[in-house]
C-alpha positions in Angstrom: -0.1 0.2 0.1 1.1 3.4 -1.0 -0.1 6.0 1.4 0.8 9.6 1.7 -0.1 12.3 4.3 -1.0 16.1 3.5 -1.0 18.3 6.4 -2.4 21.7 6.1 -1.4 24.4 8.5 -2.5 27.9 8.7 -0.3 29.6 6.1 -1.4 31.3 2.9 -1.4 29.4 -0.3 -4.4 27.0 0.2 -4.8 26.9 -3.9 -1.4 25.2 -3.9 -2.5 22.4 -1.3 -5.7 22.0 -3.3 -3.9 21.2 -6.3 -1.2 19.2 -4.8 -4.0 16.9 -3.6 -5.6 16.6 -7.0 -2.5 15.7 -8.9 -1.4 13.3 -6.4 -4.9 11.6 -6.4 -4.7 11.4 -10.4 -1.9 9.0 -9.9 -3.2 5.3 -9.7 -0.3 4.2 -7.5 -1.5 6.1 -4.4 -3.7 4.2 -2.6 -4.8 6.6 0.3 -4.2 10.5 0.9 -4.6 11.1 4.6 -5.6 14.8 5.0 -5.5 16.7 8.2 -6.5 20.5 8.3 -5.8 22.3 11.4 -8.0 25.0 12.9 -5.9 28.1 11.7 -5.6 26.5 8.4 -9.4 26.2 8.4 -9.7 29.9 9.0 -7.0 30.7 6.1 -9.2 28.3 3.8 -12.3 30.3 4.3 -10.4 33.6 3.5 -8.8 32.3 0.4 -11.0 29.6 -1.0 -14.3 30.3 0.8 -16.1 29.0 4.0 -17.1 25.8 2.0 -13.6 24.7 2.0 -12.9 25.2 5.6 -12.5 21.7 7.1 -10.9 18.7 5.9 -14.1 17.1 5.0 -15.4 20.1 3.0 -11.8 20.5 1.5 -12.0 16.9 0.2 -15.5 17.4 -1.2 -14.3 20.4 -3.3 -11.4 19.0 -5.0 -11.8 18.7 -8.7 -11.4 14.8 -8.6 -13.5 11.9 -9.5 -15.8 10.2 -7.0 -13.3 7.2 -6.9 -10.1 9.5 -6.3 -12.1 11.2 -3.6 -12.7 7.9 -1.7 -8.9 7.4 -1.3 -8.9 10.7 0.9 -8.9 9.8 4.6 -9.8 13.0 6.8 -8.6 13.3 10.3 -9.3 15.9 13.0 -6.2 17.5 14.3 -7.1 16.6 17.7 -7.1 12.8 16.9 -4.0 11.5 17.9 -5.3 7.9 17.5 -5.3 8.5 13.7 -2.9 5.8 12.0 -0.5 8.4 10.8 0.4 9.3 14.5 2.2 6.1 14.7 5.6 5.1 13.0 4.1 1.5 12.6 1.8 2.8 9.8 4.1 3.3 7.0 3.9 6.3 4.4 5.8 7.0 1.5 6.0 10.5 2.6 4.4 13.5 4.5 3.8 16.8 3.0 3.2 20.0 5.2 1.7 22.5 2.6 1.3 25.3 3.2 3.8 25.2 6.3 3.5 28.3 8.7 6.4 29.6 10.4 5.0 28.5 13.8 4.5 25.0 12.5 8.0 24.8 11.3 9.1 26.0 14.9 7.1 23.4 16.7 8.3 20.7 14.5 12.1 21.9 14.6 11.9 21.5 18.5 10.0 18.2 18.9 6.5 19.6 20.0 3.4 17.3 18.9 0.5 19.4 19.9 -2.1 17.8 17.5 -2.0 15.3 14.8 -0.1 17.5 12.2 2.8 18.1 14.5 2.8 14.6 15.7 2.8 13.3 12.0 5.5 15.5 11.0 7.6 14.2 14.0 6.8 10.7 13.1 8.0 11.2 9.5 11.4 12.7 10.9 11.9 9.8 13.5 11.2 7.1 10.9 13.2 9.0 8.2 10.5 9.0 5.7 10.4 12.0 3.2 9.1 15.1 5.1 8.4 18.1 2.8 7.8 21.5 4.0 6.3 24.0 1.8 7.1 26.8 3.9 5.2 30.1 3.3 6.9 33.1 4.9 8.9 36.1 3.4 11.0 37.6 4.5 12.5 34.7 6.8 13.7 35.8 10.3 16.7 34.6 11.8 14.8 32.4 14.2 12.8 31.0 11.4 16.0 30.2 9.2 17.5 28.6 12.2 14.4 26.3 12.7 14.6 25.5 8.9 18.3 24.6 9.1 17.5 22.4 12.1 14.8 20.7 10.2 16.9 20.2 7.1 19.8 18.5 9.4 17.0 16.5 10.9 16.1 15.2 7.4 13.4 17.4 6.2 13.3 18.9 2.8 12.5 22.5 2.8 10.6 23.5 -0.3 9.1 27.0 -0.4 6.7 27.4 -3.6 9.1 29.4 -5.6 7.8 29.9 -9.4 9.8 28.3 -12.2 10.4 31.4 -14.3 12.0 29.3 -17.0 8.9 27.7 -17.9 7.9 31.1 -19.7 4.4 30.6 -19.6 1.6 32.6 -21.0 0.3 35.7 -18.9 -2.9 34.1 -18.5 -1.8 30.8 -17.4 1.3 31.4 -15.4 -0.2 31.0 -11.9 -1.6 27.7 -12.7 1.6 26.5 -14.5 3.6 27.5 -11.6 1.4 25.7 -9.2 1.6 22.6 -11.3 5.2 22.6 -11.6 5.8 23.0 -7.9 3.4 20.2 -7.1 5.0 18.1 -9.8 8.5 18.5 -8.1 7.1 17.5 -4.9 5.7 14.5 -6.2 8.9 13.5 -7.9 10.7 13.4 -4.6 8.0 11.1 -3.2 8.4 8.8 -6.2 5.2 9.6 -8.0 5.9 10.9 -11.4 3.5 12.6 -13.7 3.9 12.7 -17.4 3.7 16.5 -17.8 6.9 17.3 -20.2 5.9 20.7 -20.6 6.5 21.5 -17.0 10.1 20.0 -17.1 13.4 21.7 -17.9 14.2 21.9 -21.7 17.8 22.4 -22.9 
């Protein structure tokens, strides 16, 4: 079984999380996507995508996916520390925190496990599974940079959503292409490869 955790914290960039979930589920090799939405994330979802997105269940139900793909999403409350992803005995191919707030990065960097999101990220570190942090903060303070360095040394991949300007997209489709490219790069790191040649480097 190939299972992946998507942990959504209270940072800006919810459209990226939604697109990542959609692209991941399009891949037949992914059996389950575990989804956690924190309360701060629900507030940001309401602001950026609308109140009808503002929970894990609502997020799942509004994704542009087929019904079959949607059934492969398992939603968990951030309060539910009995969820399978809170244990290293439940193997995952990776854990993605997207978007990742500075506060979430700081908590994980210091081994704090208040809630399922932080616990699942901590599990990924201790199990040496891929942990990808889509950090959304700019400019970055010295404290945040030190926390990110600490996480990188512990095995996490720090991956802010930086646009790939070399794609030179049409101005009307630039945002969508930048988001898809970023999600494709994350999926590559997880061993999930999408055939989108137009989003890859061309010499």
